[in-house]
MISETI-454899 format. One record per residue (C-alpha): residue number from 1; residue in three letters; x, y, z. Coordinates in steps of 0.001 Angstrom, whole numbers, always signed. Each point is the difference from the previous one (the first is absolute). Example, Ala and Ser with C-alpha at 12.3 -4.5 7.8 and 13.67 -1.06 7.14 Angstrom:
2
{1 "ALA" {+12300 -4500 +7800}};
{2 "SER" {+1370 +3440 -660}};
END
This chain:
314
{1 "UNK" {+184945 +90820 -3040}};
{2 "UNK" {-2889 -1711 +1535}};
{3 "UNK" {+2749 -2255 +2184}};
{4 "UNK" {+1670 +3589 +118}};
{5 "UNK" {-3296 +1547 +1565}};
{6 "UNK" {-1230 -3300 +2081}};
{7 "UNK" {+3516 +423 +1810}};
{8 "UNK" {-460 +3736 +569}};
{9 "UNK" {-3433 -422 +1523}};
{10 "UNK" {+922 -2367 +1892}};
{11 "UNK" {+3426 +2134 +1804}};
{12 "UNK" {-2974 +2712 +878}};
{13 "UNK" {-2035 -3052 +1598}};
{14 "UNK" {+2844 -1147 +1612}};
{15 "UNK" {-10 -2044 +3022}};
{16 "UNK" {-729 +273 +3681}};
{17 "UNK" {-3069 +1572 +2538}};
{18 "UNK" {-985 +2667 -3001}};
{19 "UNK" {-355 -2503 -2983}};
{20 "UNK" {-3787 +743 +403}};
{21 "UNK" {+529 +3623 -455}};
{22 "UNK" {+2554 -164 -1930}};
{23 "UNK" {-2619 -2112 -2460}};
{24 "UNK" {-3078 +2495 +23}};
{25 "UNK" {+2825 +3091 -408}};
{26 "UNK" {+1362 -1643 -3333}};
{27 "UNK" {-3351 -775 -1590}};
{28 "UNK" {-1198 +3526 +696}};
{29 "UNK" {+3005 +1427 -1273}};
{30 "UNK" {-482 -2131 -3254}};
{31 "UNK" {-3647 +815 -397}};
{32 "UNK" {+573 +3567 -202}};
{33 "UNK" {-3751 +703 +406}};
{34 "UNK" {-612 +221 +3540}};
{35 "UNK" {+763 +3469 +339}};
{36 "UNK" {-1826 +1159 -2838}};
{37 "UNK" {-3490 -1953 +759}};
{38 "UNK" {-1844 +2653 +1930}};
{39 "UNK" {+1314 +3229 -2797}};
{40 "UNK" {-2489 +1191 -2838}};
{41 "UNK" {-3241 -1647 +1431}};
{42 "UNK" {-2679 +76 -1917}};
{43 "UNK" {-3630 -1101 +1787}};
{44 "UNK" {-4295 -1011 -1343}};
{45 "UNK" {-2287 +2219 +682}};
{46 "UNK" {-2536 -1425 -1819}};
{47 "UNK" {+461 -2981 -3030}};
{48 "UNK" {+711 +3327 -2033}};
{49 "UNK" {+1695 +2646 +1677}};
{50 "UNK" {+3505 +95 +1404}};
{51 "UNK" {+1368 +1703 +2745}};
{52 "UNK" {+3710 +1258 -951}};
{53 "UNK" {+328 +3332 +2072}};
{54 "UNK" {+2325 -1184 +2940}};
{55 "UNK" {-889 +1483 +2843}};
{56 "UNK" {-4145 -1258 -727}};
{57 "UNK" {+1648 -3345 -54}};
{58 "UNK" {+2255 +87 +3395}};
{59 "UNK" {-3699 +1291 +1310}};
{60 "UNK" {-1751 -3129 -1366}};
{61 "UNK" {+2600 -2112 +1476}};
{62 "UNK" {-39 +1159 +3222}};
{63 "UNK" {-3981 +333 +179}};
{64 "UNK" {+356 -3812 -751}};
{65 "UNK" {+2542 -833 +1884}};
{66 "UNK" {-1432 +1560 +3549}};
{67 "UNK" {-3460 -1625 -1069}};
{68 "UNK" {+696 -3624 -1222}};
{69 "UNK" {+0 -1449 +3921}};
{70 "UNK" {-2933 +1813 +750}};
{71 "UNK" {-1975 -2923 -465}};
{72 "UNK" {+1631 -2229 +1955}};
{73 "UNK" {-459 +279 +3930}};
{74 "UNK" {+3203 +209 +1006}};
{75 "UNK" {-645 +2541 +3078}};
{76 "UNK" {+4001 +834 +1033}};
{77 "UNK" {-1588 +958 +3731}};
{78 "UNK" {+1592 -1110 +2523}};
{79 "UNK" {-2851 -2380 +1163}};
{80 "UNK" {+293 -2334 -2426}};
{81 "UNK" {+3675 -1151 +494}};
{82 "UNK" {+1 -4117 +653}};
{83 "UNK" {-1172 +239 +4211}};
{84 "UNK" {+2694 -2259 +1053}};
{85 "UNK" {+2552 +2596 -1375}};
{86 "UNK" {-2112 +3009 +1264}};
{87 "UNK" {-760 -1495 +3618}};
{88 "UNK" {+3719 -248 +69}};
{89 "UNK" {+1519 +3208 -995}};
{90 "UNK" {-2363 +2118 +1802}};
{91 "UNK" {+1445 -1417 +3551}};
{92 "UNK" {+2562 +2985 +1580}};
{93 "UNK" {+2700 -2308 +86}};
{94 "UNK" {-466 -874 -3879}};
{95 "UNK" {-15 +2897 -911}};
{96 "UNK" {+3262 +1161 +2158}};
{97 "UNK" {+1458 -2849 -2589}};
{98 "UNK" {-1437 +898 -3055}};
{99 "UNK" {+713 +3393 -8}};
{100 "UNK" {+3246 -242 +2052}};
{101 "UNK" {+1980 +3906 -328}};
{102 "UNK" {+2347 +18 -3358}};
{103 "UNK" {+3533 +1088 +17}};
{104 "UNK" {+2254 +1472 -1994}};
{105 "UNK" {+2043 -3166 -1557}};
{106 "UNK" {-2999 -1774 -343}};
{107 "UNK" {-747 +2932 -2355}};
{108 "UNK" {+3084 +290 -1282}};
{109 "UNK" {-697 -3998 -992}};
{110 "UNK" {-3104 +504 -1439}};
{111 "UNK" {+589 +2503 -2519}};
{112 "UNK" {+3467 -1135 -962}};
{113 "UNK" {-2352 -3337 -1230}};
{114 "UNK" {-2054 +2307 -2087}};
{115 "UNK" {+224 -1000 -3270}};
{116 "UNK" {+2066 +2177 -2207}};
{117 "UNK" {-2615 +1719 -2471}};
{118 "UNK" {-80 +2990 -1831}};
{119 "UNK" {-3729 +323 -150}};
{120 "UNK" {-2328 +2046 +2161}};
{121 "UNK" {-2983 +976 +1386}};
{122 "UNK" {-1891 +3755 +1088}};
{123 "UNK" {+2984 +754 +1293}};
{124 "UNK" {+2471 -273 -2458}};
{125 "UNK" {+2536 -1510 +2762}};
{126 "UNK" {+1408 -3301 -1910}};
{127 "UNK" {+1268 -2354 +2617}};
{128 "UNK" {+3793 -25 -820}};
{129 "UNK" {+80 +3546 +1094}};
{130 "UNK" {-1243 -1329 +3347}};
{131 "UNK" {+2130 -2804 +129}};
{132 "UNK" {+3030 +2679 -792}};
{133 "UNK" {-991 +1883 +3226}};
{134 "UNK" {-1615 -2428 +2268}};
{135 "UNK" {+3183 +435 +2304}};
{136 "UNK" {-1030 +3372 +808}};
{137 "UNK" {-3656 -32 -362}};
{138 "UNK" {-797 -3036 +2199}};
{139 "UNK" {+293 +2147 +3382}};
{140 "UNK" {-3180 +2128 -738}};
{141 "UNK" {-1354 -2975 -1859}};
{142 "UNK" {+1 -2047 +2874}};
{143 "UNK" {-1922 +2719 +1731}};
{144 "UNK" {-2720 +280 -2594}};
{145 "UNK" {-755 -3864 -335}};
{146 "UNK" {-180 -146 +4286}};
{147 "UNK" {-2280 +2627 +80}};
{148 "UNK" {-2093 -1247 -2926}};
{149 "UNK" {-77 -3725 +1995}};
{150 "UNK" {-430 +2587 +3279}};
{151 "UNK" {-3005 +1929 -1353}};
{152 "UNK" {-1604 -3104 -2115}};
{153 "UNK" {+413 +2863 -2946}};
{154 "UNK" {+1548 -603 -3497}};
{155 "UNK" {+1219 +3404 -2006}};
{156 "UNK" {-2627 +1166 -2516}};
{157 "UNK" {+2052 +373 -2377}};
{158 "UNK" {+1488 -3694 +106}};
{159 "UNK" {-3301 -754 -1000}};
{160 "UNK" {+87 +1330 -3660}};
{161 "UNK" {+653 -2460 -2401}};
{162 "UNK" {+1128 +281 -3677}};
{163 "UNK" {-1527 -2368 -2195}};
{164 "UNK" {+1530 -1508 -3571}};
{165 "UNK" {-2454 -1933 -2171}};
{166 "UNK" {+1347 -2852 -1264}};
{167 "UNK" {-1013 -2121 -2887}};
{168 "UNK" {-1138 -3460 +456}};
{169 "UNK" {-1621 -1469 -2939}};
{170 "UNK" {-2695 -106 -1971}};
{171 "UNK" {-1358 +3198 -1816}};
{172 "UNK" {+2713 +2698 +1051}};
{173 "UNK" {-2630 +2463 +49}};
{174 "UNK" {-2284 -1060 +2650}};
{175 "UNK" {+840 +1133 +3271}};
{176 "UNK" {-1099 -3432 +1705}};
{177 "UNK" {+3253 -1512 -2227}};
{178 "UNK" {+2322 +2304 +2884}};
{179 "UNK" {+1395 -1054 +2843}};
{180 "UNK" {+463 +3626 +2710}};
{181 "UNK" {+3925 -347 +1360}};
{182 "UNK" {+180 +2538 +2999}};
{183 "UNK" {+3266 +1790 +158}};
{184 "UNK" {-123 +1544 +3729}};
{185 "UNK" {+2282 +2629 +1166}};
{186 "UNK" {+3159 -2472 +1278}};
{187 "UNK" {-328 +1544 +4307}};
{188 "UNK" {-3450 -1566 -414}};
{189 "UNK" {+2386 -2917 -994}};
{190 "UNK" {+2251 -190 +3507}};
{191 "UNK" {-3393 +662 +2166}};
{192 "UNK" {-2010 -2779 -1852}};
{193 "UNK" {+3446 -2527 +843}};
{194 "UNK" {-55 +1140 +3436}};
{195 "UNK" {-3218 -1039 +530}};
{196 "UNK" {+270 -2967 -1735}};
{197 "UNK" {+3167 -1651 +1658}};
{198 "UNK" {-1944 +619 +3274}};
{199 "UNK" {-3403 -1606 -820}};
{200 "UNK" {+1602 -2963 -2204}};
{201 "UNK" {+2109 -798 +2905}};
{202 "UNK" {-3116 +488 +2398}};
{203 "UNK" {-2418 -2759 -1965}};
{204 "UNK" {+3635 -2558 -646}};
{205 "UNK" {+735 -67 +3105}};
{206 "UNK" {-3257 +87 +1472}};
{207 "UNK" {-1118 -3294 -2657}};
{208 "UNK" {-2750 +2352 -951}};
{209 "UNK" {+40 -645 -3975}};
{210 "UNK" {-1732 -3212 -1461}};
{211 "UNK" {+2940 -2611 -1008}};
{212 "UNK" {-1789 -459 -3324}};
{213 "UNK" {+830 +3942 -802}};
{214 "UNK" {+2951 -371 -2151}};
{215 "UNK" {-133 +3580 -1624}};
{216 "UNK" {+1775 +2965 +1023}};
{217 "UNK" {+2133 -1348 +2739}};
{218 "UNK" {+3147 -1432 +150}};
{219 "UNK" {+1333 -3051 -406}};
{220 "UNK" {-3436 -1126 -1577}};
{221 "UNK" {-119 -632 -3776}};
{222 "UNK" {-2805 -604 -2622}};
{223 "UNK" {+2171 -3309 -741}};
{224 "UNK" {-583 -681 +3718}};
{225 "UNK" {-3360 +353 -618}};
{226 "UNK" {-356 -1828 -2664}};
{227 "UNK" {+1422 -2837 +1599}};
{228 "UNK" {-2238 +356 +3046}};
{229 "UNK" {-3076 -32 -2431}};
{230 "UNK" {+1339 -2973 -1916}};
{231 "UNK" {+1012 -2043 +3064}};
{232 "UNK" {-3637 +277 +904}};
{233 "UNK" {-1314 -1015 -3192}};
{234 "UNK" {+2273 -3096 +191}};
{235 "UNK" {-989 -1138 +3424}};
{236 "UNK" {-3799 -153 -1163}};
{237 "UNK" {+252 -1158 -2509}};
{238 "UNK" {+2312 -2855 +1954}};
{239 "UNK" {-3034 -313 +2439}};
{240 "UNK" {-2602 -487 -2796}};
{241 "UNK" {-1995 +3840 +885}};
{242 "UNK" {-725 +1991 -2827}};
{243 "UNK" {+1845 +2958 -470}};
{244 "UNK" {-1797 +3515 -687}};
{245 "UNK" {+2012 +3099 -186}};
{246 "UNK" {-1461 +3046 +154}};
{247 "UNK" {+2028 +3450 -1051}};
{248 "UNK" {-963 +4209 +1095}};
{249 "UNK" {+1616 +2417 -2223}};
{250 "UNK" {+475 +2933 +2428}};
{251 "UNK" {+1948 +2185 -2738}};
{252 "UNK" {-2011 +2594 +1122}};
{253 "UNK" {+55 +223 +2929}};
{254 "UNK" {+4757 +4610 +18471}};
{255 "UNK" {-1364 +2580 -110}};
{256 "UNK" {+165 +3492 +163}};
{257 "UNK" {+3189 +645 -2088}};
{258 "UNK" {-1165 -2549 -2526}};
{259 "UNK" {-3212 +1076 -2}};
{260 "UNK" {+1366 +3924 -96}};
{261 "UNK" {+2261 -1575 -2952}};
{262 "UNK" {-3160 -1060 -2094}};
{263 "UNK" {-2178 +2928 +409}};
{264 "UNK" {+70 +3056 -2312}};
{265 "UNK" {+2729 -1628 -2189}};
{266 "UNK" {+474 +1637 -3392}};
{267 "UNK" {+986 -321 -3625}};
{268 "UNK" {+193 +1584 -3475}};
{269 "UNK" {+1133 -1462 -3343}};
{270 "UNK" {+2906 +1017 -2088}};
{271 "UNK" {+559 -601 -3030}};
{272 "UNK" {+3306 +537 -2224}};
{273 "UNK" {-1194 +1143 -3748}};
{274 "UNK" {+2395 +474 -3438}};
{275 "UNK" {-752 +2682 -2020}};
{276 "UNK" {+337 -1088 -3810}};
{277 "UNK" {+1588 +2613 -1038}};
{278 "UNK" {+2780 +1284 +2176}};
{279 "UNK" {+84 -3752 +2156}};
{280 "UNK" {+107 +2236 +2790}};
{281 "UNK" {-1481 -1904 +3161}};
{282 "UNK" {-2547 +1635 +1899}};
{283 "UNK" {-1422 -1261 +3089}};
{284 "UNK" {-4192 +735 +585}};
{285 "UNK" {-1477 -829 +3501}};
{286 "UNK" {-3248 -375 +1139}};
{287 "UNK" {-1578 +1590 +3116}};
{288 "UNK" {+360 -1339 +3569}};
{289 "UNK" {-3181 -1934 +909}};
{290 "UNK" {-418 -2214 +3658}};
{291 "UNK" {+433 -3469 -274}};
{292 "UNK" {-3147 -2046 +1640}};
{293 "UNK" {+1080 -3474 +52}};
{294 "UNK" {+3361 -1836 +903}};
{295 "UNK" {+4130 +153 -35}};
{296 "UNK" {+2139 +2119 -3036}};
{297 "UNK" {+915 -2650 -2317}};
{298 "UNK" {+3158 -393 +743}};
{299 "UNK" {+423 +636 +3817}};
{300 "UNK" {+2507 -1970 +2269}};
{301 "UNK" {-3012 -69 +2490}};
{302 "UNK" {-2791 -1026 -2304}};
{303 "UNK" {+1334 -3615 -922}};
{304 "UNK" {-10 -558 +4681}};
{305 "UNK" {-3597 +1573 +432}};
{306 "UNK" {-1071 -2037 -2962}};
{307 "UNK" {+1444 -3675 +2002}};
{308 "UNK" {-1881 +1651 +3221}};
{309 "UNK" {-3245 +380 -1961}};
{310 "UNK" {-425 -2983 -1313}};
{311 "UNK" {+1374 -1974 +2667}};
{312 "UNK" {-2648 -2205 +1186}};
{313 "UNK" {-933 -258 -3101}};
{314 "UNK" {+2529 -2915 -908}};
END
């Protein structure tokens, strides 16, 4: 039976370019608990009192996720962009290159590349629905996206995130032991991908990324970062030098369009509660509140904006 199970899982993983994704899909299917991590949560109000009312728990999570980053000084104002990147992006030629109008074919390609997910944001429109009709909706969508770039504004409805708390480790009754996963409106992902493609192409073509930045970049990986790090240590030791490593943990961690994208963002927390007597599932939402700092977790532009922010730290 063990051999048969091993052969079955090996066949599920398969081979080729999608091995990594297949591995995690197979692991999650065997664990069978990922989808229930945010159900029927109970939180501590004090050491002796527990919060069990789902609506109140959702509010507590939302307050925590919004305020957890306020202790940091990561102001999202345009002035804080890396100076070299900011100066290069402010020129008229740079603006023409970065914000070149999208065409229908590009929007169709981006829509078809979205991952087939049945989850949806506050707009209740899942990705697979948009993918099925992308050929039909692409002309008006292209016009709206180009208008967004021209006017440096992102529709307010696309700035609202539905947040699901996912348990990490430790005491499951403490908010700090959960991480927020943002589910953004499907159409916002298409807007973001258009901007992401343009900014990334500009920065890569003009060599604006630090060469030792390996995260969130194509043809770069953590393995390459380790190889680079180990080589520097070996070279230093062979030269009879002392080696010191400084590690900075940034786990909390352009202009007009990006400034508009980052400002006046809102979020709410949604929890699923299963009634023990009837086994019926019910969703509970917190009030929608404005985000003060940071980028939405799980967004397309988030990692890129982070790279730009830390580009001159490395």
